ROKE-884575 format. One record per residue (C-alpha): residue in three letters; residue number from 1; x, y, z. Coordinates in Angstrom, 3 decimals, always signed. Example, Ala and Ser with C-alpha at 12.3 -4.5 7.8 and 13.67 -1.06 7.14 Angstrom:
# residues 2
@res = ALA; n = 1; c1 = +12.300; c2 = -4.500; c3 = +7.800;
@res = SER; n = 2; c1 = +13.670; c2 = -1.060; c3 = +7.140;
This chain:
# residues 78
@res = UNK; n = 1; c1 = +11.736; c2 = +5.535; c3 = +4.656;
@res = UNK; n = 2; c1 = +8.127; c2 = +5.027; c3 = +5.659;
@res = UNK; n = 3; c1 = +5.413; c2 = +7.484; c3 = +4.713;
@res = UNK; n = 4; c1 = +1.735; c2 = +7.047; c3 = +5.450;
@res = UNK; n = 5; c1 = -1.219; c2 = +9.347; c3 = +5.163;
@res = UNK; n = 6; c1 = -3.686; c2 = +9.098; c3 = +7.989;
@res = UNK; n = 7; c1 = -7.219; c2 = +10.239; c3 = +7.327;
@res = UNK; n = 8; c1 = -8.268; c2 = +11.616; c3 = +3.985;
@res = UNK; n = 9; c1 = -11.677; c2 = +11.026; c3 = +2.504;
@res = UNK; n = 10; c1 = -10.542; c2 = +8.968; c3 = -0.458;
@res = UNK; n = 11; c1 = -7.354; c2 = +6.956; c3 = -0.229;
@res = UNK; n = 12; c1 = -6.315; c2 = +3.394; c3 = -0.814;
@res = UNK; n = 13; c1 = -5.748; c2 = +1.354; c3 = +2.325;
@res = UNK; n = 14; c1 = -3.547; c2 = -1.680; c3 = +2.834;
@res = UNK; n = 15; c1 = -3.831; c2 = -4.183; c3 = +5.679;
@res = UNK; n = 16; c1 = -0.911; c2 = -6.509; c3 = +6.356;
@res = UNK; n = 17; c1 = -2.325; c2 = -9.871; c3 = +7.426;
@res = UNK; n = 18; c1 = +1.134; c2 = -11.468; c3 = +7.522;
@res = UNK; n = 19; c1 = +3.172; c2 = -12.025; c3 = +10.697;
@res = UNK; n = 20; c1 = +6.090; c2 = -9.893; c3 = +9.466;
@res = UNK; n = 21; c1 = +6.327; c2 = -6.327; c3 = +8.129;
@res = UNK; n = 22; c1 = +5.880; c2 = -5.917; c3 = +4.363;
@res = UNK; n = 23; c1 = +7.292; c2 = -3.201; c3 = +2.092;
@res = UNK; n = 24; c1 = +5.449; c2 = -1.654; c3 = -0.847;
@res = UNK; n = 25; c1 = +7.160; c2 = +0.612; c3 = -3.378;
@res = UNK; n = 26; c1 = +4.808; c2 = +3.498; c3 = -4.126;
@res = UNK; n = 27; c1 = +5.243; c2 = +6.014; c3 = -6.956;
@res = UNK; n = 28; c1 = +2.957; c2 = +9.023; c3 = -6.710;
@res = UNK; n = 29; c1 = +3.379; c2 = +12.291; c3 = -8.632;
@res = UNK; n = 30; c1 = +6.815; c2 = +11.133; c3 = -9.777;
@res = UNK; n = 31; c1 = +8.022; c2 = +10.544; c3 = -6.209;
@res = UNK; n = 32; c1 = +8.959; c2 = +7.013; c3 = -5.167;
@res = UNK; n = 33; c1 = +8.832; c2 = +5.892; c3 = -1.534;
@res = UNK; n = 34; c1 = +8.984; c2 = +2.605; c3 = +0.300;
@res = UNK; n = 35; c1 = +5.940; c2 = +2.131; c3 = +2.504;
@res = UNK; n = 36; c1 = +6.534; c2 = -0.230; c3 = +5.436;
@res = UNK; n = 37; c1 = +3.349; c2 = -1.869; c3 = +6.712;
@res = UNK; n = 38; c1 = +3.857; c2 = -3.549; c3 = +10.075;
@res = UNK; n = 39; c1 = +2.272; c2 = -6.944; c3 = +10.809;
@res = UNK; n = 40; c1 = -1.445; c2 = -6.505; c3 = +11.494;
@res = UNK; n = 41; c1 = -1.390; c2 = -2.784; c3 = +10.629;
@res = UNK; n = 42; c1 = -3.614; c2 = -0.858; c3 = +8.226;
@res = UNK; n = 43; c1 = -2.204; c2 = +2.160; c3 = +6.398;
@res = UNK; n = 44; c1 = -3.957; c2 = +4.696; c3 = +4.151;
@res = UNK; n = 45; c1 = -1.989; c2 = +6.059; c3 = +1.202;
@res = UNK; n = 46; c1 = -2.313; c2 = +7.099; c3 = -2.434;
@res = UNK; n = 47; c1 = -5.228; c2 = +9.579; c3 = -2.222;
@res = UNK; n = 48; c1 = -5.005; c2 = +10.662; c3 = -5.870;
@res = UNK; n = 49; c1 = -3.779; c2 = +7.559; c3 = -7.687;
@res = UNK; n = 50; c1 = -0.371; c2 = +5.915; c3 = -7.806;
@res = UNK; n = 51; c1 = +1.673; c2 = +2.963; c3 = -9.010;
@res = UNK; n = 52; c1 = +2.530; c2 = +0.268; c3 = -6.453;
@res = UNK; n = 53; c1 = +4.949; c2 = -2.650; c3 = -6.482;
@res = UNK; n = 54; c1 = +3.659; c2 = -5.236; c3 = -4.004;
@res = UNK; n = 55; c1 = +5.934; c2 = -7.388; c3 = -1.793;
@res = UNK; n = 56; c1 = +5.458; c2 = -10.270; c3 = -4.265;
@res = UNK; n = 57; c1 = +6.814; c2 = -8.075; c3 = -7.112;
@res = UNK; n = 58; c1 = +3.392; c2 = -7.616; c3 = -8.714;
@res = UNK; n = 59; c1 = +2.754; c2 = -4.098; c3 = -10.036;
@res = UNK; n = 60; c1 = -0.609; c2 = -2.376; c3 = -9.781;
@res = UNK; n = 61; c1 = -2.083; c2 = +0.970; c3 = -10.751;
@res = UNK; n = 62; c1 = -4.351; c2 = +2.331; c3 = -8.029;
@res = UNK; n = 63; c1 = -7.018; c2 = +5.004; c3 = -8.346;
@res = UNK; n = 64; c1 = -6.901; c2 = +5.787; c3 = -4.627;
@res = UNK; n = 65; c1 = -10.066; c2 = +4.066; c3 = -3.442;
@res = UNK; n = 66; c1 = -8.947; c2 = +0.424; c3 = -3.192;
@res = UNK; n = 67; c1 = -8.781; c2 = -1.774; c3 = -0.099;
@res = UNK; n = 68; c1 = -5.824; c2 = -4.157; c3 = -0.215;
@res = UNK; n = 69; c1 = -4.973; c2 = -7.117; c3 = +2.005;
@res = UNK; n = 70; c1 = -1.442; c2 = -8.520; c3 = +2.025;
@res = UNK; n = 71; c1 = -1.592; c2 = -12.275; c3 = +2.548;
@res = UNK; n = 72; c1 = +1.543; c2 = -14.435; c3 = +2.301;
@res = UNK; n = 73; c1 = +3.357; c2 = -11.533; c3 = +0.624;
@res = UNK; n = 74; c1 = +0.753; c2 = -11.235; c3 = -2.122;
@res = UNK; n = 75; c1 = -1.879; c2 = -8.555; c3 = -2.578;
@res = UNK; n = 76; c1 = -5.624; c2 = -9.128; c3 = -2.667;
@res = UNK; n = 77; c1 = -7.307; c2 = -5.995; c3 = -4.044;
@res = UNK; n = 78; c1 = -10.948; c2 = -5.492; c3 = -3.156;
């Protein structure tokens, strides 16, 4: 299942800089989804804070304003 929020004034965004799709597990308001980010795509999500498991297995808590790049399966949070 892939869910993405387009627009929104304040939301985290993730850009997949890898050549293959990457999957993030996102838990927001007690609901867990798998967010598929296609190669080269940017997706906005998590407007009010969430927990994310990155493709590398790293876990992060997001406030909803971060910019994230996925590089070699790992996340670089800006």
